[in-house]
KOLDONU-515028 format. One record per residue: residue number from 1; x, y, z of N, C-alpha, C in turn. Coordinates in steps of 0.1 Angstrom, whole numbers. Last residue first. Layout:
# KOLDONU-515028
> nr  nu  nv  nw  cau  cav  caw  cu  cv  cw
> NUM  X  Y  Z  X  Y  Z  X  Y  Z
...
***
This chain:
# KOLDONU-515028
> nr  nu  nv  nw  cau  cav  caw  cu  cv  cw
> 377  929  954  652  922  965  655  905  964  648
> 376  943  924  659  938  926  650  927  940  657
> 375  975  931  678  964  921  676  954  928  665
> 374  1005  936  682  995  925  672  984  924  669
> 373  1004  952  705  1006  939  705  1000  926  695
> 372  1007  980  694  1023  976  706  1023  959  710
> 371  990  981  678  1005  990  675  1014  983  684
> 370  969  971  686  971  973  674  988  973  672
> 369  962  984  714  961  973  707  965  969  697
> 368  952  1006  696  966  1011  703  970  994  708
> 367  934  1002  686  944  1008  672  955  1008  686
> 366  914  999  707  922  987  697  934  994  688
> 365  916  1023  714  922  1017  724  925  1006  714
> 364  901  1036  691  913  1039  696  922  1032  703
> 363  871  1022  700  883  1012  684  898  1023  687
> 362  869  1027  722  870  1014  720  881  1014  710
> 361  875  1063  733  867  1053  723  874  1039  726
> 360  883  1065  761  885  1067  753  882  1057  746
> 359  887  1086  796  878  1072  784  884  1078  775
> 358  915  1095  822  905  1093  810  897  1085  801
> 357  927  1106  851  920  1099  842  909  1104  827
> 356  963  1119  844  946  1125  855  945  1112  842
> 355  994  1135  850  985  1128  851  967  1126  858
> 354  1021  1153  848  1009  1154  853  1004  1143  845
> 353  1052  1153  846  1048  1150  856  1033  1160  861
> 352  1042  1165  812  1055  1160  819  1053  1165  833
> 351  1006  1158  804  1024  1167  805  1029  1160  817
> 350  990  1144  808  984  1149  803  996  1167  806
> 349  986  1107  807  999  1119  806  996  1124  803
> 348  969  1085  817  973  1090  814  978  1103  811
> 347  945  1056  834  960  1069  840  963  1076  826
> 346  915  1052  817  927  1050  816  934  1058  824
> 345  885  1034  820  887  1045  827  903  1044  825
> 344  859  1023  801  874  1023  812  881  1035  812
> 343  827  1015  819  837  1025  808  852  1026  816
> 342  808  1005  837  813  990  819  827  1002  820
> 341  803  1027  853  793  1017  843  800  1011  830
> 340  841  1029  850  825  1031  855  820  1025  848
> 339  877  1016  867  866  1015  854  849  1022  862
> 338  892  1009  883  892  1023  878  878  1022  868
> 337  900  988  885  885  987  894  885  1005  897
> 336  889  964  859  896  977  861  886  982  874
> 335  867  952  836  871  942  853  881  955  858
> 334  877  958  815  865  966  817  861  962  834
> 333  900  946  809  899  966  815  887  965  821
> 332  890  925  798  899  924  808  895  936  816
> 331  872  930  772  867  928  784  874  924  800
> 330  901  943  759  888  952  772  881  944  777
> 329  917  922  758  919  930  759  904  938  769
> 328  894  907  742  896  899  756  900  911  761
> 327  890  922  721  882  921  726  882  913  737
> 326  917  922  707  914  929  711  901  935  722
> 325  938  894  716  926  897  712  920  911  718
> 324  960  890  730  953  884  733  937  887  724
> 323  998  888  725  984  890  715  972  879  720
> 322  1017  907  749  1010  895  739  998  891  731
> 321  1033  940  738  1025  930  744  1020  915  737
> 320  1064  948  737  1057  946  729  1046  939  740
> 319  1084  954  762  1078  966  755  1059  962  744
> 318  1097  944  785  1087  941  775  1088  954  768
> 317  1124  955  801  1108  951  807  1107  948  786
> 316  1145  970  805  1149  953  804  1134  948  812
> 315  1159  992  807  1149  991  821  1157  975  817
> 314  1157  1003  778  1165  1002  786  1165  997  798
> 313  1128  999  775  1138  989  776  1146  989  772
> 312  1122  1023  789  1113  1005  798  1123  1000  790
> 311  1133  1043  775  1136  1037  790  1127  1027  792
> 310  1120  1042  744  1138  1036  750  1136  1033  761
> 309  1093  1041  757  1093  1024  746  1112  1026  749
> 308  1098  1071  762  1090  1059  773  1093  1048  769
> 307  1102  1077  743  1111  1082  746  1104  1074  760
> 306  1080  1070  718  1091  1067  716  1104  1071  730
> 305  1061  1091  732  1065  1075  736  1074  1069  727
> 304  1068  1117  727  1069  1112  744  1063  1094  742
> 303  1068  1131  703  1080  1126  704  1077  1116  719
> 302  1039  1143  698  1045  1126  698  1063  1118  701
> 301  1031  1153  735  1033  1153  714  1036  1136  713
> 300  995  1146  745  1009  1148  744  1016  1146  736
> 299  972  1144  744  972  1149  753  994  1151  754
> 298  959  1137  720  966  1147  714  973  1155  735
> 297  951  1108  720  940  1118  720  947  1134  724
> 296  978  1099  713  968  1100  704  958  1107  707
> 295  991  1103  735  993  1105  722  979  1110  715
> 294  980  1084  746  976  1097  759  983  1110  748
> 293  983  1058  742  969  1063  740  973  1080  743
> 292  1013  1059  744  1004  1061  737  994  1065  732
> 291  1012  1058  776  1018  1067  767  1011  1070  751
> 290  999  1033  776  994  1041  780  994  1058  774
> 289  1018  1013  762  1005  1012  755  998  1022  759
> 288  1038  1020  780  1040  1021  764  1032  1022  757
> 287  1028  1006  805  1030  1018  803  1032  1028  785
> 286  1026  978  801  1013  994  799  1014  999  802
> 285  1052  974  801  1042  971  783  1032  982  784
> 284  1055  977  825  1062  982  817  1057  983  803
> 283  1032  962  839  1032  980  837  1039  979  828
> 282  1046  934  833  1030  942  825  1030  959  830
> 281  1073  935  847  1067  933  830  1059  937  826
> 280  1061  937  873  1068  954  866  1065  952  856
> 279  1047  914  878  1038  927  877  1043  932  873
> 278  1057  886  856  1061  901  869  1051  910  866
> 277  1039  867  831  1044  878  832  1049  883  849
> 276  1024  844  847  1034  842  836  1048  858  830
> 275  1014  851  872  1030  845  869  1034  845  858
> 274  982  842  857  990  850  874  1006  842  869
> 273  976  842  828  978  836  838  987  843  848
> 272  975  864  801  982  854  806  978  838  810
> 271  952  876  815  946  871  807  960  863  802
> 270  962  891  838  952  881  841  948  874  829
> 269  984  905  831  985  897  837  979  883  837
> 268  973  924  812  983  915  807  986  895  813
> 267  953  932  830  950  929  814  960  919  811
> 266  973  952  842  964  939  846  960  929  840
> 265  984  965  817  992  960  822  989  948  829
> 264  961  982  814  969  970  804  973  965  808
> 263  963  1001  838  952  991  832  954  980  825
> 262  987  1005  847  981  992  853  973  987  848
> 261  1000  1030  835  999  1015  827  995  1003  834
> 260  995  1042  865  997  1045  854  1009  1028  847
> 259  983  1047  887  980  1033  883  979  1034  863
> 258  991  1068  900  995  1058  904  1001  1046  900
> 257  960  1081  895  976  1085  890  993  1074  890
> 256  943  1075  919  943  1070  905  956  1068  901
> 255  948  1096  935  954  1084  938  957  1078  925
> 254  929  1122  931  944  1121  930  953  1102  933
> 253  905  1100  942  905  1108  931  925  1109  926
> 252  905  1076  961  887  1088  950  886  1096  942
> 251  919  1057  971  919  1061  959  905  1067  952
> 250  924  1066  998  916  1051  993  908  1052  978
> 249  934  1088  1004  942  1076  1013  935  1062  1002
> 248  948  1110  988  937  1103  987  942  1091  989
> 247  965  1127  1007  956  1131  998  947  1126  997
> 246  984  1109  1010  984  1118  1020  969  1126  1022
> 245  994  1098  983  986  1089  998  979  1097  1010
> 244  1008  1114  978  998  1111  968  988  1108  979
> 243  1030  1119  993  1021  1133  986  1012  1122  988
> 242  1042  1089  992  1032  1096  1005  1027  1103  1001
> 241  1050  1094  967  1036  1081  972  1032  1086  979
> 240  1072  1108  970  1059  1115  958  1048  1101  960
> 239  1085  1093  987  1082  1109  985  1068  1111  985
> 238  1093  1071  971  1082  1075  983  1079  1083  990
> 237  1107  1079  951  1095  1071  948  1083  1074  958
> 236  1126  1089  965  1118  1100  961  1106  1097  951
> 235  1141  1067  978  1134  1075  986  1125  1082  981
> 234  1145  1053  959  1137  1047  963  1134  1058  977
> 233  1166  1069  945  1154  1066  937  1139  1061  946
> 232  1182  1065  962  1178  1083  961  1161  1078  955
> 231  1193  1046  961  1186  1050  975  1182  1065  973
> 230  1203  1039  945  1187  1026  947  1184  1042  953
> 229  1223  1054  940  1208  1059  931  1201  1048  935
> 228  1243  1043  956  1234  1059  960  1223  1063  954
> 227  1245  1018  947  1238  1021  965  1229  1034  967
> 226  1238  1005  915  1249  1013  927  1239  1017  939
> 225  1230  983  905  1230  984  919  1236  989  925
> 224  1226  982  878  1249  980  882  1241  977  898
> 223  1205  997  875  1205  983  872  1220  979  874
> 222  1211  1023  880  1204  1013  888  1202  1002  886
> 221  1232  1027  866  1238  1028  879  1227  1023  885
> 220  1218  1035  839  1226  1025  842  1229  1014  854
> 219  1199  1051  849  1194  1042  851  1208  1032  851
> 218  1203  1078  855  1211  1074  856  1207  1060  853
> 217  1191  1094  828  1207  1099  830  1219  1084  843
> 216  1169  1090  828  1173  1091  817  1187  1085  823
> 215  1162  1096  858  1156  1082  857  1171  1078  843
> 214  1161  1122  852  1175  1116  863  1176  1102  860
> 213  1144  1128  843  1161  1133  834  1163  1123  841
> 212  1120  1119  858  1122  1112  849  1134  1111  840
> 211  1125  1141  880  1126  1128  879  1131  1114  868
> 210  1116  1162  866  1126  1156  868  1131  1150  869
> 209  1083  1155  861  1092  1155  852  1109  1153  854
> 208  1068  1142  881  1081  1146  888  1084  1148  874
> 207  1044  1122  877  1040  1134  895  1059  1147  891
> 206  1041  1111  854  1030  1112  864  1033  1123  872
> 205  1068  1105  854  1056  1106  836  1046  1110  846
> 204  1076  1098  873  1084  1105  865  1069  1112  860
> 203  1068  1069  884  1068  1082  892  1074  1096  881
> 202  1075  1048  864  1063  1051  869  1060  1069  870
> 201  1099  1037  870  1099  1048  860  1084  1057  860
> 200  1096  1019  891  1100  1033  898  1098  1049  891
> 199  1079  1002  884  1070  1016  896  1081  1025  899
> 198  1101  992  870  1087  999  858  1078  1007  873
> 197  1118  982  889  1126  995  880  1109  1002  869
> 196  1113  957  893  1110  968  904  1109  988  891
> 195  1115  945  867  1101  947  871  1100  956  880
> 194  1145  942  872  1138  950  865  1125  957  863
> 193  1143  930  897  1148  947  901  1144  952  881
> 192  1142  904  886  1125  909  898  1133  926  895
> 191  1160  901  866  1143  900  864  1137  906  871
> 190  1180  891  885  1179  907  876  1162  910  870
> 189  1172  885  918  1175  882  900  1174  896  893
> 188  1189  901  947  1176  899  942  1175  898  927
> 187  1204  903  964  1204  887  962  1189  891  951
> 186  1204  932  972  1222  925  965  1210  910  960
> 185  1184  939  985  1183  940  965  1196  933  958
> 184  1190  940  1011  1180  933  1007  1181  929  990
> 183  1198  969  1014  1206  958  1010  1205  945  1006
> 182  1180  983  1021  1186  978  1003  1197  971  1003
> 181  1151  982  1037  1166  977  1035  1176  975  1019
> 180  1127  998  1046  1131  990  1030  1149  989  1038
> 179  1102  992  1066  1114  993  1068  1116  981  1055
> 178  1075  1008  1078  1076  1001  1064  1101  1000  1061
> 177  1048  1001  1106  1056  1010  1099  1062  1007  1089
> 176  1020  1003  1103  1024  1008  1117  1039  1004  1117
> 175  1003  993  1068  1013  996  1085  1011  998  1093
> 174  962  1003  1068  976  1007  1068  995  999  1075
> 173  943  991  1042  949  988  1056  962  988  1061
> 172  917  985  1022  926  992  1026  935  996  1039
> 171  917  952  1005  911  965  1019  923  973  1021
> 170  904  930  986  911  935  990  905  944  1004
> 169  898  917  958  892  913  969  907  917  978
> 168  913  921  928  903  923  931  892  923  947
> 167  936  916  918  934  924  934  921  925  929
> 166  931  910  889  937  913  897  939  918  909
> 165  902  890  881  906  903  881  919  902  887
> 164  897  862  878  886  872  865  891  885  870
> 163  903  845  900  906  844  889  899  855  875
> 162  915  871  916  908  867  914  909  865  909
> 161  937  880  939  938  878  934  922  871  924
> 160  943  902  970  946  895  964  941  891  951
> 159  954  930  991  946  922  983  951  915  977
> 158  961  963  1004  966  955  998  951  941  996
> 157  973  996  1006  964  986  997  970  974  1001
> 156  988  1013  1019  981  1004  1025  973  997  1014
> 155  1018  1027  1016  1006  1029  1011  992  1022  1011
> 154  1040  1004  1003  1034  1020  1004  1021  1022  1003
> 153  1047  986  994  1047  987  1009  1042  993  1013
> 152  1040  987  960  1026  983  971  1031  977  986
> 151  1069  1015  963  1054  1009  956  1045  1002  962
> 150  1093  1008  968  1091  1015  965  1073  1021  959
> 149  1095  980  979  1105  992  980  1093  1004  977
> 148  1086  964  957  1080  964  973  1082  976  974
> 147  1110  967  939  1091  971  934  1084  968  945
> 146  1123  956  948  1124  970  943  1114  976  939
> 145  1117  935  977  1123  936  965  1121  949  956
> 144  1117  932  1006  1127  924  1002  1129  931  986
> 143  1098  950  1033  1101  950  1016  1116  941  1012
> 142  1088  944  1057  1097  949  1052  1100  941  1036
> 141  1059  962  1073  1057  955  1061  1076  959  1059
> 140  1038  947  1099  1050  954  1098  1050  954  1086
> 139  1001  952  1115  1018  944  1112  1026  956  1103
> 138  978  946  1140  988  954  1133  993  946  1126
> 137  945  938  1129  956  931  1139  970  943  1136
> 136  909  929  1124  927  939  1123  931  938  1136
> 135  888  913  1124  891  927  1124  903  935  1123
> 134  902  888  1128  905  891  1141  894  909  1132
> 133  916  890  1098  923  888  1115  916  895  1126
> 132  918  913  1084  906  907  1083  907  904  1092
> 131  945  929  1080  934  935  1078  922  928  1081
> 130  961  911  1079  960  915  1092  949  926  1093
> 129  958  898  1051  953  889  1066  952  897  1080
> 128  966  921  1039  955  922  1036  941  908  1050
> 127  994  916  1043  985  933  1045  969  927  1049
> 126  999  895  1037  997  898  1045  989  910  1049
> 125  992  903  1006  985  896  1020  989  887  1030
> 124  1010  923  1001  999  921  999  991  913  1010
> 123  1034  915  1010  1033  921  1016  1019  924  1014
> 122  1040  888  993  1034  888  1004  1032  898  1011
> 121  1039  905  964  1029  890  966  1023  895  983
> 120  1059  924  970  1047  929  968  1039  915  973
> 119  1087  903  987  1078  913  980  1064  919  982
> 118  1092  901  1023  1090  898  1007  1085  909  997
> 117  1077  898  1051  1090  896  1047  1090  894  1032
> 116  1054  914  1074  1055  908  1057  1074  912  1055
> 115  1041  903  1103  1057  908  1102  1055  904  1083
> 114  1021  912  1127  1026  907  1119  1034  915  1112
> 113  1011  915  1163  1019  918  1151  1021  910  1145
> 112  988  903  1182  994  899  1175  999  909  1162
> 111  962  915  1192  972  925  1196  984  920  1185
> 110  939  893  1192  941  907  1183  950  922  1182
> 109  961  869  1190  948  873  1193  954  887  1188
> 108  963  831  1181  975  843  1183  956  855  1190
> 107  961  807  1184  956  809  1195  959  826  1192
> 106  974  785  1163  982  790  1177  978  802  1187
> 105  958  781  1149  958  769  1156  969  776  1167
> 104  953  808  1139  936  804  1145  945  791  1155
> 103  973  813  1124  971  824  1137  960  816  1144
> 102  978  791  1111  984  791  1120  981  802  1131
> 101  952  798  1096  953  786  1100  958  788  1106
> 100  957  824  1080  946  826  1091  947  806  1102
> 99  978  812  1063  977  825  1072  966  823  1084
> 98  963  801  1048  979  793  1053  981  797  1064
> 97  950  814  1034  945  808  1045  951  800  1050
> 96  960  821  1014  961  833  1021  955  822  1036
> 95  960  805  995  977  806  997  971  814  1014
> 94  930  800  985  937  791  994  953  794  1004
> 93  933  826  980  923  828  990  930  817  999
> 92  960  843  966  944  840  962  942  829  980
> 91  985  841  947  976  848  958  967  848  950
> 90  998  822  934  996  814  950  991  824  955
> 89  1013  832  914  999  827  912  990  823  923
> 88  1033  852  917  1016  859  919  1008  847  916
> 87  1055  833  944  1047  835  929  1031  841  931
> 86  1060  808  966  1066  823  959  1057  820  947
> 85  1043  800  996  1048  797  979  1050  808  972
> 84  1048  802  1031  1042  803  1012  1049  798  1006
> 83  1053  804  1060  1057  801  1042  1052  801  1036
> 82  1055  818  1091  1045  812  1079  1049  814  1070
> 81  1072  816  1123  1068  823  1108  1063  808  1097
> 80  1071  831  1157  1071  822  1146  1066  829  1132
> 79  1082  846  1187  1081  852  1169  1080  836  1157
> 78  1071  857  1216  1074  844  1208  1073  844  1195
> 77  1081  874  1228  1086  862  1236  1084  854  1228
> 76  1098  902  1215  1083  897  1214  1088  884  1217
> 75  1118  916  1215  1112  926  1212  1098  917  1220
> 74  1141  901  1206  1149  913  1215  1131  917  1222
> 73  1128  886  1185  1129  875  1195  1135  887  1210
> 72  1139  903  1164  1123  902  1170  1116  889  1184
> 71  1168  898  1156  1158  911  1158  1148  908  1167
> 70  1155  866  1148  1162  869  1156  1167  884  1161
> 69  1134  876  1124  1138  868  1137  1147  869  1147
> 68  1157  883  1107  1144  890  1111  1144  887  1129
> 67  1171  858  1105  1184  874  1104  1174  885  1115
> 66  1155  839  1093  1164  843  1110  1168  847  1112
> 65  1149  850  1067  1138  845  1081  1145  851  1097
> 64  1167  860  1049  1161  868  1058  1156  861  1069
> 63  1169  835  1030  1177  845  1031  1178  852  1043
> 62  1149  817  1028  1167  811  1034  1173  819  1033
> 61  1127  829  1027  1130  825  1040  1142  823  1045
> 60  1124  838  999  1130  848  1007  1132  838  1021
> 59  1115  815  987  1123  822  984  1129  831  994
> 58  1090  807  1000  1103  796  1004  1113  800  998
> 57  1078  840  1019  1083  828  1014  1089  820  1009
> 56  1059  849  1053  1071  853  1041  1070  839  1026
> 55  1055  866  1076  1054  857  1071  1064  858  1057
> 54  1060  860  1114  1065  866  1103  1057  857  1091
> 53  1042  873  1144  1042  864  1134  1048  866  1118
> 52  1049  876  1180  1047  883  1164  1048  868  1153
> 51  1031  878  1209  1035  870  1199  1037  882  1184
> 50  1018  895  1223  1026  881  1234  1032  876  1220
> 49  1032  929  1224  1023  911  1223  1030  909  1225
> 48  1040  964  1218  1035  952  1224  1031  946  1217
> 47  1041  981  1180  1029  974  1186  1036  963  1202
> 46  1072  992  1180  1060  984  1174  1050  984  1188
> 45  1101  1004  1193  1085  1016  1196  1076  1007  1188
> 44  1126  990  1173  1123  994  1185  1105  1006  1184
> 43  1133  979  1151  1122  974  1157  1119  979  1169
> 42  1157  997  1140  1148  993  1128  1134  992  1140
> 41  1175  994  1164  1166  1010  1165  1155  1004  1150
> 40  1194  973  1160  1180  970  1170  1170  981  1161
> 39  1197  962  1124  1201  970  1128  1189  976  1143
> 38  1191  939  1105  1202  942  1117  1205  951  1126
> 37  1180  956  1084  1177  946  1088  1181  942  1107
> 36  1195  980  1075  1184  982  1081  1176  969  1089
> 35  1212  979  1062  1217  973  1075  1210  975  1083
> 34  1203  1013  1043  1216  999  1047  1216  992  1057
> 33  1172  1024  1041  1190  1020  1042  1192  1009  1041
> 32  1148  1039  1052  1148  1035  1038  1164  1037  1044
> 31  1108  1038  1067  1129  1041  1067  1136  1033  1056
> 30  1081  1054  1066  1090  1041  1061  1104  1046  1059
> 29  1060  1060  1095  1075  1059  1089  1081  1049  1077
> 28  1024  1067  1096  1038  1055  1100  1048  1065  1090
> 27  990  1076  1107  1002  1076  1100  1019  1071  1106
> 26  966  1071  1123  972  1059  1114  989  1061  1106
> 25  964  1095  1131  968  1087  1140  975  1071  1134
> 24  972  1113  1103  965  1115  1111  971  1107  1122
> 23  986  1106  1080  976  1097  1075  965  1102  1092
> 22  1016  1106  1064  1008  1115  1075  989  1110  1073
> 21  1045  1092  1061  1027  1089  1057  1022  1099  1065
> 20  1074  1095  1061  1066  1095  1069  1054  1101  1065
> 19  1108  1084  1052  1100  1098  1043  1084  1087  1058
> 18  1144  1090  1061  1131  1087  1068  1119  1093  1061
> 17  1174  1073  1060  1161  1081  1054  1149  1080  1056
> 16  1205  1065  1069  1190  1065  1069  1184  1067  1068
> 15  1236  1064  1043  1226  1073  1052  1209  1069  1052
> 14  1247  1054  1026  1250  1047  1040  1240  1055  1051
> 13  1246  1063  1005  1236  1049  1005  1236  1044  1022
> 12  1226  1097  1003  1241  1089  1010  1241  1078  1013
> 11  1208  1116  981  1207  1106  994  1221  1096  994
> 10  1205  1151  978  1209  1141  976  1209  1127  987
> 9  1175  1162  991  1186  1165  990  1189  1151  985
> 8  1142  1154  981  1149  1163  997  1166  1162  982
> 7  1121  1178  956  1124  1162  960  1134  1167  975
> 6  1089  1186  960  1103  1188  956  1111  1180  962
> 5  1057  1172  956  1072  1180  966  1085  1180  956
> 4  1035  1174  927  1044  1171  936  1051  1178  943
> 3  1011  1201  920  1028  1201  923  1024  1188  931
> 2  980  1194  918  985  1200  925  1000  1194  917
> 1  961  1189  891  965  1178  899  973  1195  906
***
């Protein structure tokens, strides 16, 4: 794997920063800063249409819906809203159909612009709705959680869950812009902030060893919602993801490294039932297990595992997984999108700042599960 781009200069919390996704005609900007929701410039130059539709949930709507609608009314004759229930357990066909019900009932045409106002669930569902309504309408990501700002709103992965597997039904479909207003993180519950930090932490071991060092020094500032620290973390994560997506939009190779910890994590989410653990909580625990597997396969020195355990625990994330049973874990992980021919492939660390896909014997995976989930090896 080639090296990730070097970080930009330090980011001022009051300075608006832009990271560009290079995808030819489908490229777009990720705009990062404070006060963006109420800044008229955030909404200039978007596709013109007779109507815009804001998709959000019943937690975010009271906080930010009217503010966004006020800005959009300067650009669209009609601005509607669709409110969905909040939670991973609602990331399904039945809930997605509420979006289509509204679009069809209001005679929305193929120029209608959708706006995803919320966290990863809202972003994934709105993007998927945009991808398949009339075979594709434009959409804008307005992420209001740390996890969405550093990861799920960027790169065009859209999906819903199936009872047998997380994010198994979806499409690659890019937004036309991402507006990441750091001020929306002020209202984020502490548990959600920690969940977002899991996706921040992953970028260090997979692509930028210096960023991992920075996180260890600045984690307390991130937990305290220091705007300068958040601005730097969000921008650095987006820079790395933009670099990866620009080379491998549809996850044919390099992009898989962004799933560090996710193979174990998705098994936890599916096995416990969607919503029992937050996605970031499952990924945080999954990174511990993937770090252990990296060590057991001789890819990393032994001290890498406790280093990752300490950082993930400091972020307020679980480092011990649920006991689903080794066979159940293996069954769930074989449904993972990285699996080939029933063989599980894990994103493992090959050296600080470098990751790759690796297979591992079931027996060795069971030993990892026994160490970190209490299952019988």
